[in-house]
PDB file with one MODEL, atoms N, CA, C and O in Angstrom:
MODEL        1
ATOM      1  N   MET A   1     105.661 139.961  93.623  1.00  0.00           N
ATOM      2  CA  MET A   1     105.335 140.846  94.749  1.00  0.00           C
ATOM      3  C   MET A   1     106.190 140.397  95.949  1.00  0.00           C
ATOM      4  O   MET A   1     106.348 139.211  96.240  1.00  0.00           O
ATOM      5  N   THR A   2     106.782 141.532  96.692  1.00  0.00           N
ATOM      6  CA  THR A   2     107.650 141.328  97.766  1.00  0.00           C
ATOM      7  C   THR A   2     106.837 141.038  99.054  1.00  0.00           C
ATOM      8  O   THR A   2     106.010 141.842  99.483  1.00  0.00           O
ATOM      9  N   PRO A   3     107.112 139.847  99.652  1.00  0.00           N
ATOM     10  CA  PRO A   3     106.414 139.549 100.915  1.00  0.00           C
ATOM     11  C   PRO A   3     106.606 140.602 101.968  1.00  0.00           C
ATOM     12  O   PRO A   3     107.714 141.092 102.187  1.00  0.00           O
ATOM     13  N   LEU A   4     105.487 140.957 102.637  1.00  0.00           N
ATOM     14  CA  LEU A   4     105.543 141.928 103.751  1.00  0.00           C
ATOM     15  C   LEU A   4     105.062 141.270 105.123  1.00  0.00           C
ATOM     16  O   LEU A   4     103.918 140.833 105.245  1.00  0.00           O
ATOM     17  N   PHE A   5     105.972 141.230 106.108  1.00  0.00           N
ATOM     18  CA  PHE A   5     105.615 140.713 107.433  1.00  0.00           C
ATOM     19  C   PHE A   5     105.437 141.852 108.343  1.00  0.00           C
ATOM     20  O   PHE A   5     106.245 142.774 108.452  1.00  0.00           O
ATOM     21  N   LYS A   6     104.275 141.730 109.025  1.00  0.00           N
ATOM     22  CA  LYS A   6     104.024 142.890 110.081  1.00  0.00           C
ATOM     23  C   LYS A   6     104.298 142.209 111.379  1.00  0.00           C
ATOM     24  O   LYS A   6     103.677 141.200 111.715  1.00  0.00           O
ATOM     25  N   VAL A   7     105.290 142.796 112.159  1.00  0.00           N
ATOM     26  CA  VAL A   7     105.765 142.176 113.346  1.00  0.00           C
ATOM     27  C   VAL A   7     105.354 142.950 114.491  1.00  0.00           C
ATOM     28  O   VAL A   7     105.552 144.164 114.517  1.00  0.00           O
ATOM     29  N   SER A   8     104.805 142.344 115.425  1.00  0.00           N
ATOM     30  CA  SER A   8     104.411 143.087 116.771  1.00  0.00           C
ATOM     31  C   SER A   8     105.195 142.638 117.903  1.00  0.00           C
ATOM     32  O   SER A   8     105.947 141.674 117.760  1.00  0.00           O
ATOM     33  N   THR A   9     105.093 143.252 119.039  1.00  0.00           N
ATOM     34  CA  THR A   9     105.742 142.822 120.280  1.00  0.00           C
ATOM     35  C   THR A   9     105.520 141.469 120.650  1.00  0.00           C
ATOM     36  O   THR A   9     106.378 140.797 121.223  1.00  0.00           O
ATOM     37  N   LYS A  10     104.271 141.005 120.304  1.00  0.00           N
ATOM     38  CA  LYS A  10     103.819 139.625 120.680  1.00  0.00           C
ATOM     39  C   LYS A  10     104.245 138.564 119.640  1.00  0.00           C
ATOM     40  O   LYS A  10     104.053 137.368 119.859  1.00  0.00           O
ATOM     41  N   SER A  11     104.771 138.972 118.613  1.00  0.00           N
ATOM     42  CA  SER A  11     105.279 138.027 117.529  1.00  0.00           C
ATOM     43  C   SER A  11     106.384 137.156 118.113  1.00  0.00           C
ATOM     44  O   SER A  11     107.271 137.605 118.839  1.00  0.00           O
ATOM     45  N   ASN A  12     106.267 135.846 117.737  1.00  0.00           N
ATOM     46  CA  ASN A  12     107.236 134.842 118.161  1.00  0.00           C
ATOM     47  C   ASN A  12     108.438 134.977 117.139  1.00  0.00           C
ATOM     48  O   ASN A  12     108.246 134.751 115.944  1.00  0.00           O
ATOM     49  N   ALA A  13     109.730 135.364 117.643  1.00  0.00           N
ATOM     50  CA  ALA A  13     110.749 135.562 116.759  1.00  0.00           C
ATOM     51  C   ALA A  13     111.176 134.318 116.042  1.00  0.00           C
ATOM     52  O   ALA A  13     111.603 134.455 114.895  1.00  0.00           O
ATOM     53  N   ASN A  14     111.114 133.075 116.592  1.00  0.00           N
ATOM     54  CA  ASN A  14     111.427 131.941 115.902  1.00  0.00           C
ATOM     55  C   ASN A  14     110.426 131.545 114.737  1.00  0.00           C
ATOM     56  O   ASN A  14     110.836 130.994 113.715  1.00  0.00           O
ATOM     57  N   SER A  15     109.169 131.837 114.931  1.00  0.00           N
ATOM     58  CA  SER A  15     108.100 131.615 113.868  1.00  0.00           C
ATOM     59  C   SER A  15     108.283 132.661 112.737  1.00  0.00           C
ATOM     60  O   SER A  15     108.124 132.326 111.563  1.00  0.00           O
ATOM     61  N   VAL A  16     108.622 133.953 113.094  1.00  0.00           N
ATOM     62  CA  VAL A  16     108.846 134.955 112.038  1.00  0.00           C
ATOM     63  C   VAL A  16     110.083 134.568 111.300  1.00  0.00           C
ATOM     64  O   VAL A  16     110.086 134.700 110.076  1.00  0.00           O
ATOM     65  N   ALA A  17     111.163 134.091 111.933  1.00  0.00           N
ATOM     66  CA  ALA A  17     112.372 133.604 111.259  1.00  0.00           C
ATOM     67  C   ALA A  17     112.122 132.512 110.339  1.00  0.00           C
ATOM     68  O   ALA A  17     112.700 132.489 109.252  1.00  0.00           O
ATOM     69  N   GLY A  18     111.211 131.497 110.727  1.00  0.00           N
ATOM     70  CA  GLY A  18     111.027 130.429 109.816  1.00  0.00           C
ATOM     71  C   GLY A  18     110.255 130.898 108.600  1.00  0.00           C
ATOM     72  O   GLY A  18     110.543 130.431 107.498  1.00  0.00           O
ATOM     73  N   ALA A  19     109.281 131.805 108.737  1.00  0.00           N
ATOM     74  CA  ALA A  19     108.607 132.416 107.638  1.00  0.00           C
ATOM     75  C   ALA A  19     109.509 133.192 106.713  1.00  0.00           C
ATOM     76  O   ALA A  19     109.419 133.123 105.487  1.00  0.00           O
ATOM     77  N   LEU A  20     110.397 133.946 107.374  1.00  0.00           N
ATOM     78  CA  LEU A  20     111.353 134.786 106.636  1.00  0.00           C
ATOM     79  C   LEU A  20     112.245 133.907 105.677  1.00  0.00           C
ATOM     80  O   LEU A  20     112.417 134.110 104.475  1.00  0.00           O
ATOM     81  N   ALA A  21     112.798 132.854 106.465  1.00  0.00           N
ATOM     82  CA  ALA A  21     113.608 131.978 105.723  1.00  0.00           C
ATOM     83  C   ALA A  21     113.025 131.287 104.506  1.00  0.00           C
ATOM     84  O   ALA A  21     113.640 131.125 103.451  1.00  0.00           O
ATOM     85  N   ALA A  22     111.746 130.883 104.755  1.00  0.00           N
ATOM     86  CA  ALA A  22     110.996 130.143 103.766  1.00  0.00           C
ATOM     87  C   ALA A  22     110.679 131.167 102.606  1.00  0.00           C
ATOM     88  O   ALA A  22     110.572 130.757 101.450  1.00  0.00           O
ATOM     89  N   SER A  23     110.547 132.352 102.885  1.00  0.00           N
ATOM     90  CA  SER A  23     110.226 133.398 101.741  1.00  0.00           C
ATOM     91  C   SER A  23     111.365 133.547 100.717  1.00  0.00           C
ATOM     92  O   SER A  23     111.169 133.902  99.555  1.00  0.00           O
ATOM     93  N   PHE A  24     112.641 133.230 101.265  1.00  0.00           N
ATOM     94  CA  PHE A  24     113.803 133.381 100.368  1.00  0.00           C
ATOM     95  C   PHE A  24     113.950 132.185  99.455  1.00  0.00           C
ATOM     96  O   PHE A  24     114.909 132.121  98.686  1.00  0.00           O
ATOM     97  N   LYS A  25     113.055 131.258  99.512  1.00  0.00           N
ATOM     98  CA  LYS A  25     113.059 130.058  98.476  1.00  0.00           C
ATOM     99  C   LYS A  25     112.582 130.651  97.160  1.00  0.00           C
ATOM    100  O   LYS A  25     113.065 130.293  96.086  1.00  0.00           O
ATOM    101  N   GLU A  26     111.604 131.584  97.267  1.00  0.00           N
ATOM    102  CA  GLU A  26     110.945 132.215  96.112  1.00  0.00           C
ATOM    103  C   GLU A  26     111.285 133.592  95.808  1.00  0.00           C
ATOM    104  O   GLU A  26     111.078 134.007  94.668  1.00  0.00           O
ATOM    105  N   HIS A  27     111.805 134.380  96.732  1.00  0.00           N
ATOM    106  CA  HIS A  27     112.076 135.767  96.542  1.00  0.00           C
ATOM    107  C   HIS A  27     113.467 136.135  96.972  1.00  0.00           C
ATOM    108  O   HIS A  27     114.086 135.411  97.752  1.00  0.00           O
ATOM    109  N   ASP A  28     114.003 137.306  96.455  1.00  0.00           N
ATOM    110  CA  ASP A  28     115.261 137.708  96.694  1.00  0.00           C
ATOM    111  C   ASP A  28     115.051 138.871  97.712  1.00  0.00           C
ATOM    112  O   ASP A  28     116.058 139.389  98.195  1.00  0.00           O
ATOM    113  N   GLN A  29     113.897 139.290  98.049  1.00  0.00           N
ATOM    114  CA  GLN A  29     113.797 140.336  99.039  1.00  0.00           C
ATOM    115  C   GLN A  29     112.436 140.188  99.702  1.00  0.00           C
ATOM    116  O   GLN A  29     111.483 139.726  99.074  1.00  0.00           O
ATOM    117  N   CYS A  30     112.342 140.576 100.960  1.00  0.00           N
ATOM    118  CA  CYS A  30     111.063 140.683 101.759  1.00  0.00           C
ATOM    119  C   CYS A  30     111.183 141.962 102.657  1.00  0.00           C
ATOM    120  O   CYS A  30     112.276 142.511 102.798  1.00  0.00           O
ATOM    121  N   GLU A  31     110.145 142.388 103.211  1.00  0.00           N
ATOM    122  CA  GLU A  31     110.019 143.538 104.086  1.00  0.00           C
ATOM    123  C   GLU A  31     109.314 143.177 105.423  1.00  0.00           C
ATOM    124  O   GLU A  31     108.376 142.385 105.512  1.00  0.00           O
ATOM    125  N   MET A  32     109.859 143.827 106.409  1.00  0.00           N
ATOM    126  CA  MET A  32     109.138 143.735 107.753  1.00  0.00           C
ATOM    127  C   MET A  32     108.720 145.163 108.119  1.00  0.00           C
ATOM    128  O   MET A  32     109.454 146.114 107.846  1.00  0.00           O
ATOM    129  N   LEU A  33     107.500 145.319 108.759  1.00  0.00           N
ATOM    130  CA  LEU A  33     106.996 146.557 109.233  1.00  0.00           C
ATOM    131  C   LEU A  33     106.762 146.490 110.738  1.00  0.00           C
ATOM    132  O   LEU A  33     106.013 145.633 111.207  1.00  0.00           O
ATOM    133  N   THR A  34     107.389 147.377 111.498  1.00  0.00           N
ATOM    134  CA  THR A  34     107.268 147.383 112.979  1.00  0.00           C
ATOM    135  C   THR A  34     106.783 148.824 113.477  1.00  0.00           C
ATOM    136  O   THR A  34     107.003 149.858 112.845  1.00  0.00           O
ATOM    137  N   VAL A  35     106.169 148.765 114.561  1.00  0.00           N
ATOM    138  CA  VAL A  35     105.848 150.036 115.251  1.00  0.00           C
ATOM    139  C   VAL A  35     106.141 149.808 116.683  1.00  0.00           C
ATOM    140  O   VAL A  35     105.522 148.981 117.353  1.00  0.00           O
ATOM    141  N   GLY A  36     107.157 150.603 117.173  1.00  0.00           N
ATOM    142  CA  GLY A  36     107.468 150.407 118.590  1.00  0.00           C
ATOM    143  C   GLY A  36     108.756 149.563 118.851  1.00  0.00           C
ATOM    144  O   GLY A  36     109.127 148.696 118.061  1.00  0.00           O
ATOM    145  N   ALA A  37     109.381 149.852 119.944  1.00  0.00           N
ATOM    146  CA  ALA A  37     110.587 149.197 120.254  1.00  0.00           C
ATOM    147  C   ALA A  37     110.474 147.654 120.461  1.00  0.00           C
ATOM    148  O   ALA A  37     111.360 146.914 120.032  1.00  0.00           O
ATOM    149  N   GLY A  38     109.454 147.203 121.075  1.00  0.00           N
ATOM    150  CA  GLY A  38     109.245 145.802 121.221  1.00  0.00           C
ATOM    151  C   GLY A  38     109.101 145.053 119.930  1.00  0.00           C
ATOM    152  O   GLY A  38     109.639 143.962 119.741  1.00  0.00           O
ATOM    153  N   ALA A  39     108.345 145.683 119.031  1.00  0.00           N
ATOM    154  CA  ALA A  39     108.185 144.954 117.681  1.00  0.00           C
ATOM    155  C   ALA A  39     109.430 144.963 116.914  1.00  0.00           C
ATOM    156  O   ALA A  39     109.718 144.017 116.182  1.00  0.00           O
ATOM    157  N   LEU A  40     110.258 146.096 117.061  1.00  0.00           N
ATOM    158  CA  LEU A  40     111.538 146.134 116.351  1.00  0.00           C
ATOM    159  C   LEU A  40     112.505 145.208 116.971  1.00  0.00           C
ATOM    160  O   LEU A  40     113.383 144.710 116.267  1.00  0.00           O
ATOM    161  N   ASN A  41     112.418 144.926 118.265  1.00  0.00           N
ATOM    162  CA  ASN A  41     113.262 143.847 118.965  1.00  0.00           C
ATOM    163  C   ASN A  41     112.971 142.523 118.387  1.00  0.00           C
ATOM    164  O   ASN A  41     113.884 141.793 118.003  1.00  0.00           O
ATOM    165  N   GLN A  42     111.602 142.156 118.306  1.00  0.00           N
ATOM    166  CA  GLN A  42     111.191 140.908 117.829  1.00  0.00           C
ATOM    167  C   GLN A  42     111.697 140.591 116.373  1.00  0.00           C
ATOM    168  O   GLN A  42     112.112 139.485 116.027  1.00  0.00           O
ATOM    169  N   ALA A  43     111.607 141.730 115.541  1.00  0.00           N
ATOM    170  CA  ALA A  43     111.948 141.706 114.132  1.00  0.00           C
ATOM    171  C   ALA A  43     113.476 141.439 114.054  1.00  0.00           C
ATOM    172  O   ALA A  43     113.883 140.538 113.321  1.00  0.00           O
ATOM    173  N   MET A  44     114.282 142.149 114.742  1.00  0.00           N
ATOM    174  CA  MET A  44     115.741 142.001 114.662  1.00  0.00           C
ATOM    175  C   MET A  44     116.084 140.500 115.108  1.00  0.00           C
ATOM    176  O   MET A  44     116.879 139.816 114.462  1.00  0.00           O
ATOM    177  N   LYS A  45     115.485 140.073 116.161  1.00  0.00           N
ATOM    178  CA  LYS A  45     115.811 138.717 116.636  1.00  0.00           C
ATOM    179  C   LYS A  45     115.483 137.730 115.486  1.00  0.00           C
ATOM    180  O   LYS A  45     116.290 136.851 115.186  1.00  0.00           O
ATOM    181  N   ALA A  46     114.268 137.878 114.825  1.00  0.00           N
ATOM    182  CA  ALA A  46     113.913 137.014 113.749  1.00  0.00           C
ATOM    183  C   ALA A  46     114.937 136.987 112.642  1.00  0.00           C
ATOM    184  O   ALA A  46     115.261 135.917 112.128  1.00  0.00           O
ATOM    185  N   ILE A  47     115.461 138.154 112.257  1.00  0.00           N
ATOM    186  CA  ILE A  47     116.355 138.325 111.231  1.00  0.00           C
ATOM    187  C   ILE A  47     117.641 137.511 111.573  1.00  0.00           C
ATOM    188  O   ILE A  47     118.127 136.699 110.786  1.00  0.00           O
ATOM    189  N   ILE A  48     118.138 137.777 112.763  1.00  0.00           N
ATOM    190  CA  ILE A  48     119.353 137.020 113.298  1.00  0.00           C
ATOM    191  C   ILE A  48     119.136 135.549 113.215  1.00  0.00           C
ATOM    192  O   ILE A  48     120.005 134.837 112.711  1.00  0.00           O
ATOM    193  N   ILE A  49     117.995 135.038 113.695  1.00  0.00           N
ATOM    194  CA  ILE A  49     117.671 133.582 113.743  1.00  0.00           C
ATOM    195  C   ILE A  49     117.698 133.107 112.192  1.00  0.00           C
ATOM    196  O   ILE A  49     118.330 132.116 111.827  1.00  0.00           O
ATOM    197  N   ALA A  50     116.975 133.890 111.366  1.00  0.00           N
ATOM    198  CA  ALA A  50     116.756 133.467 110.004  1.00  0.00           C
ATOM    199  C   ALA A  50     118.178 133.385 109.264  1.00  0.00           C
ATOM    200  O   ALA A  50     118.389 132.528 108.406  1.00  0.00           O
ATOM    201  N   ARG A  51     119.066 134.260 109.620  1.00  0.00           N
ATOM    202  CA  ARG A  51     120.456 134.177 109.016  1.00  0.00           C
ATOM    203  C   ARG A  51     121.126 132.730 109.364  1.00  0.00           C
ATOM    204  O   ARG A  51     121.795 132.083 108.559  1.00  0.00           O
ATOM    205  N   GLY A  52     120.844 132.355 110.637  1.00  0.00           N
ATOM    206  CA  GLY A  52     121.347 130.973 111.082  1.00  0.00           C
ATOM    207  C   GLY A  52     120.723 129.911 110.267  1.00  0.00           C
ATOM    208  O   GLY A  52     121.383 128.945 109.887  1.00  0.00           O
ATOM    209  N   PHE A  53     119.384 130.070 109.967  1.00  0.00           N
ATOM    210  CA  PHE A  53     118.720 129.055 109.224  1.00  0.00           C
ATOM    211  C   PHE A  53     119.276 129.012 107.685  1.00  0.00           C
ATOM    212  O   PHE A  53     119.434 127.957 107.069  1.00  0.00           O
ATOM    213  N   LEU A  54     119.522 130.187 107.204  1.00  0.00           N
ATOM    214  CA  LEU A  54     119.862 130.245 105.761  1.00  0.00           C
ATOM    215  C   LEU A  54     121.438 130.007 105.420  1.00  0.00           C
ATOM    216  O   LEU A  54     121.836 129.629 104.319  1.00  0.00           O
ATOM    217  N   ALA A  55     122.239 130.279 106.499  1.00  0.00           N
ATOM    218  CA  ALA A  55     123.576 130.206 106.237  1.00  0.00           C
ATOM    219  C   ALA A  55     124.084 128.749 105.724  1.00  0.00           C
ATOM    220  O   ALA A  55     124.875 128.684 104.783  1.00  0.00           O
ATOM    221  N   PRO A  56     123.635 127.667 106.328  1.00  0.00           N
ATOM    222  CA  PRO A  56     124.017 126.346 105.819  1.00  0.00           C
ATOM    223  C   PRO A  56     123.733 126.074 104.356  1.00  0.00           C
ATOM    224  O   PRO A  56     124.393 125.270 103.698  1.00  0.00           O
ATOM    225  N   GLN A  57     122.698 126.794 103.867  1.00  0.00           N
ATOM    226  CA  GLN A  57     122.167 126.686 102.456  1.00  0.00           C
ATOM    227  C   GLN A  57     123.057 127.622 101.596  1.00  0.00           C
ATOM    228  O   GLN A  57     122.842 127.688 100.385  1.00  0.00           O
ATOM    229  N   GLY A  58     124.025 128.330 102.157  1.00  0.00           N
ATOM    230  CA  GLY A  58     124.833 129.324 101.366  1.00  0.00           C
ATOM    231  C   GLY A  58     124.143 130.548 100.987  1.00  0.00           C
ATOM    232  O   GLY A  58     124.502 131.200 100.007  1.00  0.00           O
ATOM    233  N   ILE A  59     123.062 130.919 101.806  1.00  0.00           N
ATOM    234  CA  ILE A  59     122.255 132.129 101.493  1.00  0.00           C
ATOM    235  C   ILE A  59     122.634 133.151 102.646  1.00  0.00           C
ATOM    236  O   ILE A  59     122.514 132.824 103.826  1.00  0.00           O
ATOM    237  N   SER A  60     123.094 134.400 102.261  1.00  0.00           N
ATOM    238  CA  SER A  60     123.401 135.502 103.134  1.00  0.00           C
ATOM    239  C   SER A  60     122.400 136.524 103.020  1.00  0.00           C
ATOM    240  O   SER A  60     122.051 136.858 101.888  1.00  0.00           O
ATOM    241  N   ILE A  61     121.857 137.103 104.089  1.00  0.00           N
ATOM    242  CA  ILE A  61     120.874 138.197 104.025  1.00  0.00           C
ATOM    243  C   ILE A  61     121.389 139.364 104.715  1.00  0.00           C
ATOM    244  O   ILE A  61     122.192 139.231 105.638  1.00  0.00           O
ATOM    245  N   SER A  62     120.961 140.555 104.309  1.00  0.00           N
ATOM    246  CA  SER A  62     121.265 141.823 104.900  1.00  0.00           C
ATOM    247  C   SER A  62     119.952 142.674 105.082  1.00  0.00           C
ATOM    248  O   SER A  62     118.909 142.377 104.500  1.00  0.00           O
ATOM    249  N   CYS A  63     120.068 143.698 105.888  1.00  0.00           N
ATOM    250  CA  CYS A  63     118.876 144.446 106.270  1.00  0.00           C
ATOM    251  C   CYS A  63     119.160 145.970 106.110  1.00  0.00           C
ATOM    252  O   CYS A  63     120.212 146.458 106.521  1.00  0.00           O
ATOM    253  N   VAL A  64     118.189 146.708 105.499  1.00  0.00           N
ATOM    254  CA  VAL A  64     118.269 148.054 105.277  1.00  0.00           C
ATOM    255  C   VAL A  64     117.033 148.688 105.933  1.00  0.00           C
ATOM    256  O   VAL A  64     115.915 148.432 105.486  1.00  0.00           O
ATOM    257  N   PRO A  65     117.201 149.491 106.961  1.00  0.00           N
ATOM    258  CA  PRO A  65     116.044 150.102 107.740  1.00  0.00           C
ATOM    259  C   PRO A  65     115.754 151.356 107.176  1.00  0.00           C
ATOM    260  O   PRO A  65     116.647 152.042 106.677  1.00  0.00           O
ATOM    261  N   SER A  66     114.440 151.755 107.219  1.00  0.00           N
ATOM    262  CA  SER A  66     113.863 153.030 106.872  1.00  0.00           C
ATOM    263  C   SER A  66     112.616 153.390 107.696  1.00  0.00           C
ATOM    264  O   SER A  66     111.990 152.542 108.332  1.00  0.00           O
ATOM    265  N   PHE A  67     112.297 154.653 107.652  1.00  0.00           N
ATOM    266  CA  PHE A  67     111.032 155.063 108.228  1.00  0.00           C
ATOM    267  C   PHE A  67     109.852 155.096 107.188  1.00  0.00           C
ATOM    268  O   PHE A  67     110.049 155.375 106.006  1.00  0.00           O
ATOM    269  N   GLU A  68     108.625 154.796 107.696  1.00  0.00           N
ATOM    270  CA  GLU A  68     107.499 154.820 106.836  1.00  0.00           C
ATOM    271  C   GLU A  68     106.371 155.373 107.715  1.00  0.00           C
ATOM    272  O   GLU A  68     106.156 154.960 108.854  1.00  0.00           O
ATOM    273  N   GLU A  69     105.648 156.361 107.090  1.00  0.00           N
ATOM    274  CA  GLU A  69     104.500 156.805 107.812  1.00  0.00           C
ATOM    275  C   GLU A  69     103.263 155.986 107.463  1.00  0.00           C
ATOM    276  O   GLU A  69     102.992 155.787 106.279  1.00  0.00           O
ATOM    277  N   ILE A  70     102.483 155.493 108.466  1.00  0.00           N
ATOM    278  CA  ILE A  70     101.433 154.571 108.258  1.00  0.00           C
ATOM    279  C   ILE A  70     100.193 155.096 109.106  1.00  0.00           C
ATOM    280  O   ILE A  70     100.411 155.943 109.973  1.00  0.00           O
ATOM    281  N   GLU A  71      99.060 154.686 108.918  1.00  0.00           N
ATOM    282  CA  GLU A  71      97.886 155.043 109.609  1.00  0.00           C
ATOM    283  C   GLU A  71      97.280 153.848 110.395  1.00  0.00           C
ATOM    284  O   GLU A  71      96.986 152.818 109.788  1.00  0.00           O
ATOM    285  N   ILE A  72      97.103 153.958 111.629  1.00  0.00           N
ATOM    286  CA  ILE A  72      96.432 152.930 112.520  1.00  0.00           C
ATOM    287  C   ILE A  72      95.316 153.572 113.094  1.00  0.00           C
ATOM    288  O   ILE A  72      95.504 154.612 113.725  1.00  0.00           O
ATOM    289  N   ASN A  73      94.079 153.065 112.958  1.00  0.00           N
ATOM    290  CA  ASN A  73      92.938 153.519 113.542  1.00  0.00           C
ATOM    291  C   ASN A  73      92.679 155.109 113.313  1.00  0.00           C
ATOM    292  O   ASN A  73      92.233 155.877 114.165  1.00  0.00           O
ATOM    293  N   GLY A  74      93.021 155.412 112.091  1.00  0.00           N
ATOM    294  CA  GLY A  74      92.874 156.922 111.775  1.00  0.00           C
ATOM    295  C   GLY A  74      93.923 157.908 112.267  1.00  0.00           C
ATOM    296  O   GLY A  74      93.848 159.119 112.063  1.00  0.00           O
ATOM    297  N   GLU A  75      94.908 157.304 112.931  1.00  0.00           N
ATOM    298  CA  GLU A  75      96.070 158.057 113.476  1.00  0.00           C
ATOM    299  C   GLU A  75      97.343 157.716 112.746  1.00  0.00           C
ATOM    300  O   GLU A  75      97.692 156.558 112.515  1.00  0.00           O
ATOM    301  N   LYS A  76      98.050 158.849 112.380  1.00  0.00           N
ATOM    302  CA  LYS A  76      99.271 158.656 111.683  1.00  0.00           C
ATOM    303  C   LYS A  76     100.384 158.292 112.635  1.00  0.00           C
ATOM    304  O   LYS A  76     100.578 158.949 113.658  1.00  0.00           O
ATOM    305  N   ARG A  77     101.138 157.216 112.291  1.00  0.00           N
ATOM    306  CA  ARG A  77     102.253 156.710 113.098  1.00  0.00           C
ATOM    307  C   ARG A  77     103.499 156.532 112.292  1.00  0.00           C
ATOM    308  O   ARG A  77     103.384 156.338 111.081  1.00  0.00           O
ATOM    309  N   THR A  78     104.709 156.581 112.866  1.00  0.00           N
ATOM    310  CA  THR A  78     105.873 156.327 112.237  1.00  0.00           C
ATOM    311  C   THR A  78     106.331 154.943 112.437  1.00  0.00           C
ATOM    312  O   THR A  78     106.690 154.576 113.556  1.00  0.00           O
ATOM    313  N   ALA A  79     106.342 154.124 111.383  1.00  0.00           N
ATOM    314  CA  ALA A  79     106.838 152.709 111.461  1.00  0.00           C
ATOM    315  C   ALA A  79     108.291 152.588 111.074  1.00  0.00           C
ATOM    316  O   ALA A  79     108.855 153.476 110.435  1.00  0.00           O
ATOM    317  N   ILE A  80     108.887 151.495 111.460  1.00  0.00           N
ATOM    318  CA  ILE A  80     110.238 151.280 110.816  1.00  0.00           C
ATOM    319  C   ILE A  80     110.022 150.148 109.919  1.00  0.00           C
ATOM    320  O   ILE A  80     109.464 149.127 110.322  1.00  0.00           O
ATOM    321  N   LYS A  81     110.477 150.297 108.608  1.00  0.00           N
ATOM    322  CA  LYS A  81     110.341 149.287 107.715  1.00  0.00           C
ATOM    323  C   LYS A  81     111.817 148.634 107.567  1.00  0.00           C
ATOM    324  O   LYS A  81     112.772 149.390 107.391  1.00  0.00           O
ATOM    325  N   LEU A  82     111.994 147.324 107.633  1.00  0.00           N
ATOM    326  CA  LEU A  82     113.180 146.665 107.312  1.00  0.00           C
ATOM    327  C   LEU A  82     113.016 145.914 106.083  1.00  0.00           C
ATOM    328  O   LEU A  82     112.171 145.027 105.963  1.00  0.00           O
ATOM    329  N   ILE A  83     113.883 146.293 105.100  1.00  0.00           N
ATOM    330  CA  ILE A  83     114.007 145.623 103.798  1.00  0.00           C
ATOM    331  C   ILE A  83     115.245 144.571 103.979  1.00  0.00           C
ATOM    332  O   ILE A  83     116.399 144.928 104.217  1.00  0.00           O
ATOM    333  N   ILE A  84     114.838 143.276 103.835  1.00  0.00           N
ATOM    334  CA  ILE A  84     115.799 142.231 103.914  1.00  0.00           C
ATOM    335  C   ILE A  84     116.081 141.736 102.433  1.00  0.00           C
ATOM    336  O   ILE A  84     115.230 141.304 101.656  1.00  0.00           O
ATOM    337  N   ASN A  85     117.337 141.871 102.210  1.00  0.00           N
ATOM    338  CA  ASN A  85     117.815 141.400 100.837  1.00  0.00           C
ATOM    339  C   ASN A  85     118.685 140.213 100.833  1.00  0.00           C
ATOM    340  O   ASN A  85     119.554 140.093 101.696  1.00  0.00           O
ATOM    341  N   GLN A  86     118.503 139.315  99.902  1.00  0.00           N
ATOM    342  CA  GLN A  86     119.484 138.249  99.681  1.00  0.00           C
ATOM    343  C   GLN A  86     120.677 138.832  99.042  1.00  0.00           C
ATOM    344  O   GLN A  86     120.587 139.492  98.007  1.00  0.00           O
ATOM    345  N   ASP A  87     121.830 138.591  99.660  1.00  0.00           N
ATOM    346  CA  ASP A  87     123.146 139.053  99.181  1.00  0.00           C
ATOM    347  C   ASP A  87     123.641 138.180  98.027  1.00  0.00           C
ATOM    348  O   ASP A  87     123.640 136.953  98.130  1.00  0.00           O
ATOM    349  N   LYS A  88     124.064 138.814  96.925  1.00  0.00           N
ATOM    350  CA  LYS A  88     124.458 138.017  95.738  1.00  0.00           C
ATOM    351  C   LYS A  88     125.941 137.851  95.807  1.00  0.00           C
ATOM    352  O   LYS A  88     126.533 137.220  94.931  1.00  0.00           O
TER     353      LYS A  88
ENDMDL
END
C-alpha cells in the first residue's frame, strides 16, 4: 500500500521530509494530499528537504502533481495530490 501524507498549512516541513525520506526505505512511491496554497507550499518544501536527505544514499525522487476531488465536512473540494516516485 502506498503511504499517503496529508499535509496542511501548519505541517512542519522538516518533519514531513523526515517521514517522506523514511518511507522510501520500504516503498518506491508515496503520495501527498494538500488543500490550499499554504499546504502545497509546506509539501513542496518537504519534498525539497527530503531530496537532500536521500541524495547521499544515492536515492533520487521526482514529483508528479494532479488534481483530486475530495470531500471535507460534506463539502466537495479540489485537492492537489503529489505523487512522489523513486527514480530508477
